[in-house]
Each structure stands twice: as C-alpha cells, then as structure tokens.
N, C-alpha and C positions, 0 to 999 in steps of 0.2 A: 504494500500500499504506499502510495506517494503522499507526502505532505508538502505543503507550500511554505517556503521560508525565504528570508532575505539572503541574497547571495553574498559571498565574501571573497577575499583574494584567493583562498584555497580552492574555490570552485572554478576559477577562470579557465584553467586548462581543460577541465571536463566540459565546461560550456562550449569552448572553442571546438572540441571534438564533436560534441552534440550538434553544433551548428553546421559543421562541415558534412557530417553524415546526413543531416536533414536536408540541407541545401542540395547536395548531390542527388539524393532520392527524389526531391521535388522538381528541381529545375534542369538537370542534365538534358532531359528530353526536349526542353524548350529552348535552351540557350547553348547547349554543348558543354562538354566536360571542361574545356579550357577556359571559357568565359566564366562558368560557375566557380572554378578554382580561383580565378583572378578576383572575383567579387569576394569570395571567402577570405582570401589573403589580405584584402583591403579592409572590408567592412567588419570582419570578425577576427581581426588580428589581436594578439595579446594586448597591444597598446590601445586599440579601439575599445576592447572590452573593459580594460582597466579604467579608461576615461568615463565609460558609462557608469561603472561602479562608483566612481568618485563624484558623478555629476550632482551638484546641489539641487535638491528638489526632485531628484529622480528616484524611481523604485525599480530595483533589479531583483527579480525573484527567480527561484528555481524550484522545481518539483524533485524531491529527494526521497528515496526509499531506504536510505542508510547504506546502500551498496552502489547505487548509480543514480545519475540524473536523468529523469524522463522528459523533462521539458524546462523551458525558461521563458521569462517575459521581462520586458523593459519598457517603462513609460516615464514620461516627464511632462511637466507643465510647458505649454507652448511658449516660446520666446516672443512671438509676434501676434498672438491671438489671445484675446481676453477670455478668461474662464474656460480655457480649453486645455485638456491634457492630450498628449500625443502618445498613442501606442506605437512604439518604434519597432518592437520585436515581440512575437509570440510564436514560439516553435516547440513542437512536441516531436520526440523521436518517432520515426515511422512505426517502430515495433510496439509503440504504446498508444497509437491512434485509437480513438473511440472508446477510451477508458475514463473519460472525464477530466483528464489532466489539463487540457487546454481551457475547459470550462472553469476549473478551479483557479488556475492562474489568472484568467480574465476577471473572475469575480473578485479575487483579492485586489488586483490592480484598480478595479473600479472604486474600491473604498479608500484608496491611498491619497486621493486629491480632493479634500473637502471644499476647496474653492472652485473646483471645476464644475461646470454645468454640461460640458460636452467632452466625449472621448472620441478622438479622430484617428484615422489610420489610412495608410496607402496599402493596396494589395494588387498584386499582379492578376489581371482578370482571367488569364488562362490557368491560374491555380484555383480551379473550381472547388476543390475541397475547402480551401480557406474562405473563398467567397460565400460558399454555402454555410460554413461555420459562423461567420460574422453575421450573415443575414439572419440565421436562426437565433442569434443572440441580440437582435434588435438594431443592428447597424443598417443604415440605408446609404445608397450611393448619393453623394452630394456634388460630385465633380470628377474630373479626370485630370491626370497629370502625365507629362512626358518624362518625369524624373522620379519615378517610384524608388523609394528606399534611400536615395541620397541626391543632393543637388548635382546636376550634370550627368546623372546615370544614363539618360537616354532610354530608360525602361518605362514603357507605358504602364499606367496604373489607374485603378479606381481609387477615388478619395471616398471613404465612408465615415459616417458619424453616428453616434448614439448619444441620446440625452442621458445624463447621469442624474440619479435621484439622491439628493442629500437627506439621509434618514433623520438627521438632526434638525432639519428645518420644518418637520411636520408638526401638526398640532399635538399639544401635550395635555 
C-alpha cells in the first residue's frame, strides 16, 4: 500500500528513475526514444528536481510503499496568475496505474494551496490516459499551448483547469 508524503533529498534519484521509466513508456511512441531521453535529461535532471524540491511555495510529493516510489507530483502557486496553482508534474509508474495513486497524489496537492481558487495544468493531447484522468477529476480544457511542459518546448498541449474548493471558507 502506498502512502503520500513530502519528498526529500533522498528521494530524488528514485524520482528521476521513476520519471525516466514513465516518460519512456508514455512518450516513446509519440516522440521517439531520442527526443524523450533529451527531455528526461533536461526536465528531470538531478538539478531540475532539486530546484523543484527547494522551490518556495511548492509542494513535491511522492507515493511510497516503504520499498519503492509508485508516483510523484509537484505543484506550486503560479508566478503570473492570481489565485492559481500550477500542477507541473503528476506521474505514476506504469506498473501501478489504475490503483488510485494518481488520485491520491492529486487530492493531496489540491489541499496544499489555501489561497488558490484554480488548479491549472498542461497535458499532451495524445496522452489520452492523462486527459481522461484529468477530465474524470473535474478538469476542463480552457486553452491550448504550443509549449507544453516548458517555455520553448514546441510541444502542443491542452491547458486544463479545475476550480478548487477551500473547505475552510464554508459556513460554520
């Protein structure tokens, strides 16, 4: 059984391996092995992961069963949008799909930003599993981008948003 916890420095190499395996399984058929490896080497390098872990106002979570990591997620408040948190990464190892890990990570991330009213993300439209997952969890397409994942990536993407409900603002 996996539990969701905050990531730490000791997790970063395992997260990097998880991301590499997950990206190759998901994107090799779409982009080719060489392009996927280049993205992994850049976006999921040890330095990039360490920067996310250290990001002020960010939440870096892992799904851990005590032996291995089954998934990870990272979100942070948007730098240029009011009351908006950005889901930068949510990945579950392919061998653990459809076991609730992604749902658990997403649910935890949704509670981490009390000032946010919107959770926003980019997703590759050909990654139908991810699009279906996000749609089932209340996200709707609000825009499109030519730079999914990173500025200048040239990767087409859907921009999706979900309203967040602040449980502390309800009637008492």
